[in-house]
C-alpha positions in Angstrom: 19.5 -13.2 21.8 18.2 -12.8 18.2 14.6 -12.5 19.5 15.7 -9.9 22.1 17.4 -7.9 19.4 14.3 -8.1 17.2 12.1 -6.8 20.0 14.5 -3.9 20.5 14.4 -3.2 16.8 10.6 -3.4 16.7 10.5 -1.0 19.7 12.7 1.5 17.9 10.3 1.3 14.9 7.2 2.0 17.1 9.0 4.8 18.9 10.0 6.4 15.5 6.4 6.0 14.3 5.0 7.7 17.4 7.5 10.6 17.0 6.5 11.1 13.3 2.7 11.0 14.2 3.3 13.7 16.8 5.3 15.8 14.4 3.2 15.4 11.3 -0.3 14.5 12.6 -1.6 18.1 12.9 -0.4 19.2 9.4 -1.9 16.1 7.8 -5.3 16.6 9.6 -5.5 20.3 8.6 -4.4 19.8 5.0 -6.6 16.8 4.4 -9.9 18.6 5.4 -10.4 19.6 1.7 -9.8 17.2 -1.1 -8.1 19.9 -3.2 -5.4 20.3 -0.5 -4.6 16.6 -0.1 -1.5 16.9 -2.3 0.0 19.1 0.4 -1.0 16.7 3.1 0.6 13.9 1.1 4.0 15.6 1.4 3.9 15.0 5.2 2.4 11.5 4.8 5.2 10.5 2.4 7.8 12.0 4.6 6.4 9.9 7.5 6.7 6.8 5.4 10.2 7.6 4.1 11.6 8.3 7.6 10.0 5.1 9.0 11.2 2.9 6.0 14.8 4.1 6.0 14.9 4.6 9.7 14.1 1.0 10.3 17.0 0.0 8.1 15.2 -0.9 4.9 16.2 -0.1 1.3 14.7 -1.1 -2.0 15.9 -2.0 -5.5 13.5 -1.3 -8.3 13.3 -3.6 -11.3 11.3 -2.2 -14.3 10.0 -5.1 -16.3 8.1 -3.0 -18.7 10.8 -0.3 -19.1 8.8 2.7 -18.0 7.7 4.5 -14.8 4.2 5.8 -14.2 3.4 9.2 -15.8 3.4 11.9 -13.2 0.5 13.5 -14.9 -1.7 10.4 -15.0 -3.8 8.9 -12.2 -3.4 5.2 -11.5 -4.6 2.3 -9.3 -1.5 0.7 -7.7 -1.7 -3.0 -6.7 0.8 -5.4 -5.1 1.1 -8.6 -3.1 0.6 -8.1 0.6 2.9 -9.7 3.1 3.9 -7.0 5.7 2.9 -3.7 7.2 6.0 -2.3 5.5 4.2 -2.7 2.1 2.2 0.4 2.9 5.3 2.5 3.7 7.1 1.2 0.6 4.2 2.1 -1.7 4.4 5.8 -0.6 8.2 5.7 -0.8 8.0 4.7 -4.4 5.6 7.5 -5.4 6.6 11.0 -4.7 4.5 12.4 -7.6 1.3 10.4 -7.1 -0.6 11.3 -3.9 -1.9 7.9 -2.6 -5.1 6.9 -1.0 -5.3 3.4 0.5 -8.3 1.2 0.7 -8.2 0.1 4.4 -10.0 -2.1 6.9 -12.6 -0.1 8.9 -11.6 -1.7 12.2 -8.1 -0.1 12.1 -9.8 3.3 12.6 -10.4 2.3 16.2 -6.7 2.5 17.1 -6.1 5.5 19.4 -4.4 8.6 17.8 -3.5 6.6 14.6 -7.2 6.0 13.9 -7.8 9.8 13.5 -5.2 10.1 10.8 -6.2 6.8 9.2 -9.8 8.0 8.6 -8.4 11.1 6.7 -6.0 9.3 4.4 -7.8 6.1 3.7 -11.1 4.9 2.3 -12.5 2.7 5.0 -14.3 -0.6 4.1 -16.2 -3.0 6.3 -15.8 -6.2 4.4 -18.9 -7.7 6.2 -21.1 -4.9 4.9 -22.2 -5.1 1.2 -23.2 -1.4 1.4 -19.7 -0.5 2.6 -18.0 -2.5 -0.1 -20.2 -1.0 -2.8 -19.6 2.5 -1.6 -15.8 2.1 -2.0 -16.1 2.5 -5.8 -17.9 5.8 -5.5 -15.5 7.2 -3.0 -12.4 6.0 -4.9 -13.6 7.5 -8.1 -14.2 10.8 -6.3 -10.7 10.7 -4.8 -9.2 10.2 -8.2 -11.2 13.0 -9.8 -9.4 15.2 -7.2 -6.0 14.0 -8.3 -5.4 11.1 -5.9 -4.3 7.6 -6.8 -5.7 4.5 -5.2 -3.7 1.7 -3.6 -5.4 -1.7 -3.3 -3.8 -5.0 -2.1 -6.1 -7.3 -4.1 -5.6 -10.3 -1.8 -7.7 -8.3 0.7 -5.2 -8.8 3.5 -2.2 -10.9 4.4 -2.9 -14.7 3.9 -3.0 -16.4 7.3 -1.3 -19.6 6.0 2.4 -18.8 5.7 2.7 -21.5 3.0 0.5 -19.5 0.6 2.7 -17.7 -1.9 -0.2 -15.5 -3.2 -3.8 -15.3 -2.0 -6.8 -15.3 -4.3 -7.5 -11.8 -5.7 -10.7 -9.9 -5.0 -12.4 -8.0 -7.8 -12.3 -4.4 -6.4 -9.3 -2.9 -8.1 -10.3 -4.3 -11.4 -13.9 -3.3 -11.2 -12.7 0.3 -10.4 -10.4 0.3 -13.4 -12.9 -1.1 -15.8 -15.7 1.2 -14.6 -13.8 4.5 -14.5 -11.0 3.9 -17.0 -8.0 4.1 -14.6 -4.9 2.2 -15.6 -3.5 -0.4 -13.1 0.2 -0.5 -12.1 1.2 -4.0 -11.0 4.0 -4.4 -8.5 5.6 -7.4 -6.8 7.3 -6.9 -3.4 9.9 -9.6 -2.6 11.6 -10.0 0.8 9.4 -8.3 3.2 7.6 -11.5 4.3 11.0 -12.5 5.9 12.3 -9.0 6.8 9.2 -7.7 8.7 6.7 -10.6 9.4 3.9 -10.3 11.9 5.9 -12.3 14.4 7.5 -9.5 16.5 10.5 -11.8 17.4 11.6 -12.3 13.8 12.8 -10.1 11.0 15.7 -8.0 10.0 16.6 -4.9 8.0 17.5 -5.3 4.4 16.9 -4.5 0.7 13.5 -5.2 -0.7 13.3 -6.1 -4.4 10.5 -4.2 -6.1 9.3 -5.5 -9.5 7.2 -3.2 -11.6 5.5 -5.9 -13.6 3.5 -3.7 -16.0 1.0 -1.0 -16.5 -2.4 -2.4 -17.6 -4.9 -0.3 -19.6 -8.5 -0.8 -18.5 -10.0 -4.1 -19.8 -12.5 -6.7 -18.8 -12.4 -7.3 -15.1 -11.5 -11.0 -15.1 -8.9 -10.5 -17.8 -7.1 -7.9 -15.7 -7.4 -9.9 -12.6 -6.0 -13.1 -14.2 -3.1 -11.2 -15.9 -2.2 -9.3 -12.7 -2.3 -12.5 -10.6 -0.1 -14.4 -13.1 2.5 -11.6 -13.3 2.9 -11.4 -9.5 2.8 -15.2 -8.9 5.4 -15.8 -11.6 7.7 -13.1 -10.1 7.3 -14.5 -6.6 8.3 -18.0 -7.8 11.5 -16.8 -9.4 14.7 -17.9 -7.8 12.9 -20.3 -5.4 
């Protein structure tokens, strides 16, 4: 019975997503043609994320470990651990004043309808192509010069082994920060691995705990990567 209820819940989530795409897809496509208009497209993108997040029965509780929120007038690179598709929605829910651009896998652009929007609001990267990976830094820097903020999940995806608490970090977010001088905001998301896993027969609505672990000024790449990893890993291991 529990699995049946989960399938119904997942079906509701997909139906809601389809309705939102049909409602907001055209405004997002039109407003994202020019980079200078993306902040207006982001209003619809965030509304899509807010409706899906709360419509699926999720809530969040923010814990500020460094005592301050990101400055609305500053551009940032946002990073977090990655355990669920809801991570993407949550990142937009958290940031009404920072238009977000995600670094995303190129293969997702092949999904019908969704792929059209995905190309407009993400920087696509083919991880098998060195040229594609290298080009991400140029594209991301250009996006930030136009007022956008970059979201990177430094694990590079959700770890396949469910026993892994936190996967090894890739260098991308930290190279971008060091090269172009953008601060990094470090988040830890706790709870979504159990609430919305990739097994469609499992999960439940609930409150996600969001820890803002710190805002790191640009430093040496390995120093930022090591510090970010330790902050998130320590938070994930709390209360275990």
